[in-house]
C-alpha positions as CSV (number, residue, x, y, z in Angstrom):
1,M,31.7,2.5,19.0
2,N,33.9,0.7,16.9
3,P,35.4,3.3,14.3
4,Y,36.3,0.8,11.7
5,S,32.7,-0.5,10.9
6,N,31.7,3.0,9.3
7,A,34.7,2.3,6.5
8,A,33.5,-1.2,6.2
9,H,29.9,-0.5,5.5
10,A,30.9,2.5,3.2
11,A,32.9,-0.1,1.3
12,N,29.0,-1.4,0.5
13,F,27.5,1.6,-0.9
14,P,26.0,0.7,-3.9
15,Q,27.7,2.4,-7.3
16,E,25.9,5.4,-9.5
17,G,23.6,4.7,-12.6
18,N,21.7,1.5,-11.2
19,P,18.6,2.7,-9.4
20,R,17.8,-1.2,-8.7
21,E,21.4,-1.9,-7.2
22,T,20.1,1.5,-4.9
23,E,17.1,0.3,-3.8
24,A,18.2,-3.3,-3.2
25,W,21.0,-1.6,-1.3
26,A,18.6,1.0,0.9
27,L,16.3,-1.8,1.7
28,T,19.1,-4.1,3.1
29,E,20.5,-1.3,5.3
30,A,17.1,-0.5,6.6
31,A,16.8,-3.9,7.3
32,R,19.5,-4.0,9.0
33,R,19.0,-1.2,11.5
34,M,15.5,-2.4,12.0
35,A,17.0,-5.6,13.4
36,S,19.3,-3.9,15.0
37,A,17.3,-1.8,16.8
38,S,14.8,-4.4,17.8
39,R,17.0,-5.6,20.2
40,G,17.2,-2.3,22.1
41,E,14.8,0.7,23.9
42,P,11.9,1.6,22.1
43,E,12.9,4.7,20.8
44,G,15.7,3.1,19.0
45,M,13.0,0.9,17.2
46,R,11.2,4.1,16.5
47,E,14.0,5.8,14.5
48,A,14.5,2.4,12.4
49,L,10.8,2.4,11.6
50,R,10.9,6.0,10.8
51,L,13.8,5.5,8.5
52,N,12.2,2.9,7.0
53,W,8.8,4.4,6.6
54,K,10.6,7.3,4.9
55,L,12.3,5.0,1.7
56,W,8.8,3.4,1.3
57,T,7.0,6.8,0.5
58,I,10.0,7.2,-1.7
59,F,8.7,3.8,-3.3
60,Q,5.2,5.1,-2.8
61,A,6.1,8.3,-4.7
62,D,7.5,6.7,-7.5
63,L,4.9,3.7,-8.1
64,I,2.1,6.5,-7.9
65,G,3.8,8.6,-10.5
66,K,4.1,5.7,-12.7
67,A,0.5,5.0,-12.0
68,E,-0.7,8.3,-12.8
69,A,1.5,8.0,-16.2
70,G,-0.9,5.1,-17.1
71,E,1.9,3.0,-16.2
72,T,-0.5,0.2,-14.4
73,T,1.8,-3.3,-14.7
74,E,0.9,-6.0,-12.4
75,T,4.4,-5.0,-11.1
76,V,3.2,-1.5,-10.0
77,V,-0.5,-2.7,-8.1
78,N,1.7,-5.4,-6.4
79,M,4.0,-2.8,-5.4
80,L,1.6,-0.2,-4.4
81,S,-1.0,-2.7,-2.2
82,L,2.4,-3.4,-0.6
83,C,2.8,0.2,0.3
84,Q,-0.2,0.5,1.9
85,F,0.9,-2.4,4.0
86,V,3.7,-1.0,4.8
87,D,2.2,2.1,6.2
88,F,-0.3,0.7,8.2
89,H,2.0,-1.9,9.6
90,T,4.4,0.9,10.5
91,V,2.1,3.3,12.2
92,A,0.9,-0.1,14.4
93,A,4.5,-0.7,15.2
94,L,5.6,3.1,16.0
95,T,2.6,3.1,18.5
96,E,3.6,0.0,20.2
97,P,7.2,-0.8,19.1
98,D,8.3,-4.8,19.5
99,A,10.5,-6.9,17.6
100,A,7.9,-9.3,16.5
101,K,6.3,-6.1,14.3
102,M,9.6,-4.8,13.5
103,E,10.7,-8.3,11.9
104,V,8.0,-8.4,9.5
105,L,8.7,-5.4,7.7
106,V,12.4,-6.6,8.3
107,N,11.3,-9.8,6.0
108,I,9.7,-7.7,3.4
109,N,12.7,-6.0,3.0
110,R,15.1,-8.4,3.1
111,N,12.6,-10.4,0.2
112,I,12.4,-7.5,-2.1
113,A,16.3,-6.8,-2.2
114,S,16.6,-10.0,-2.9
115,G,14.4,-10.0,-6.3
116,L,16.1,-6.8,-6.8
117,R,19.5,-8.3,-6.9
118,D,18.0,-11.4,-8.7
119,S,17.0,-9.4,-11.3
120,L,20.2,-7.8,-12.0
121,A,22.1,-11.0,-12.2
122,R,19.8,-12.3,-14.0
123,E,20.1,-9.3,-16.7
124,A,23.6,-9.9,-16.5
125,R,23.7,-13.7,-17.6
126,E,21.2,-12.5,-20.2
127,A,23.2,-9.9,-21.9
128,A,26.4,-12.0,-21.6
129,A,24.5,-15.0,-23.1
130,A,23.1,-12.9,-25.9
131,A,26.7,-10.9,-26.4
132,G,28.2,-15.2,-26.7
133,E,30.0,-14.6,-23.7
134,A,30.2,-16.7,-21.0
135,A,28.5,-15.6,-18.0
136,P,30.3,-12.8,-15.8
137,A,31.0,-15.0,-12.2
138,A,32.5,-11.9,-10.9
139,A,29.9,-9.1,-11.6
140,S,26.7,-12.7,-11.4
141,A,28.2,-13.1,-7.3
142,A,29.2,-9.4,-6.5
143,T,25.3,-8.4,-8.1
144,A,24.3,-11.6,-6.3
145,G,25.9,-10.9,-2.4
146,A,27.1,-7.4,-2.4
147,Y,24.1,-6.5,-0.3
148,A,23.2,-10.2,1.4
149,P,23.3,-10.0,5.3
150,A,25.5,-12.0,7.3
151,P,25.0,-16.3,6.6
152,G,22.2,-17.4,8.7
153,A,21.1,-13.4,9.1
154,A,18.5,-13.4,6.9
155,H,16.7,-16.7,7.8
156,T,17.4,-16.3,11.3
157,P,13.9,-14.1,12.7
158,I,14.6,-11.2,15.1
159,S,12.5,-12.1,18.0
160,A,14.8,-15.2,17.9
161,T,17.6,-12.9,18.6
162,A,16.0,-10.7,21.4
C-alpha cells in the first residue's frame, strides 16, 4: 500500500460547519470505495456495500425525522424514495455481489454528490452577487471540484473497468 495515499486522501476531507459539503464528500468516498471494490473479491464488495448502506441509513433517519416534524417537501419525499431503492438494491447486491449491481449505487452517489456541490457553488455565487462582489472563483472552483473523481472516472462505468 502506498503510504502517501492516506495523506493525500485526508487532504480532501471537508471542513467542519457545512453539512452538505460533508455529505457530498461522504457520498463520493463511498462511491470511490465501491468502484474500487467492484474489481475485487466478493467480500471486499460486501464491505464497501455495507459502508454505503450505513451512510444511506443515516440519510434516511434524518429524512424520516424531517418528515415526522412536518417537513414533507418534494425533496424529502423523493430522497426517502431513493433511500428505499438504495436499501432494496443493496440487499440484492449483498446477496450476489457483482460490478453491475454496484455500478448503480456508485452512479447514484456520484450524482447526488454532484448536485450537492452544484448547490453549494450556486449559493456562493448568489451570495457574492447579493453582496455586489465578483463571483468567488476560487471558492466556486474549490467547491465544484474538490471531491470530484479523477478526470474521466465519473463517466466511466465501473463494469467497463473491471
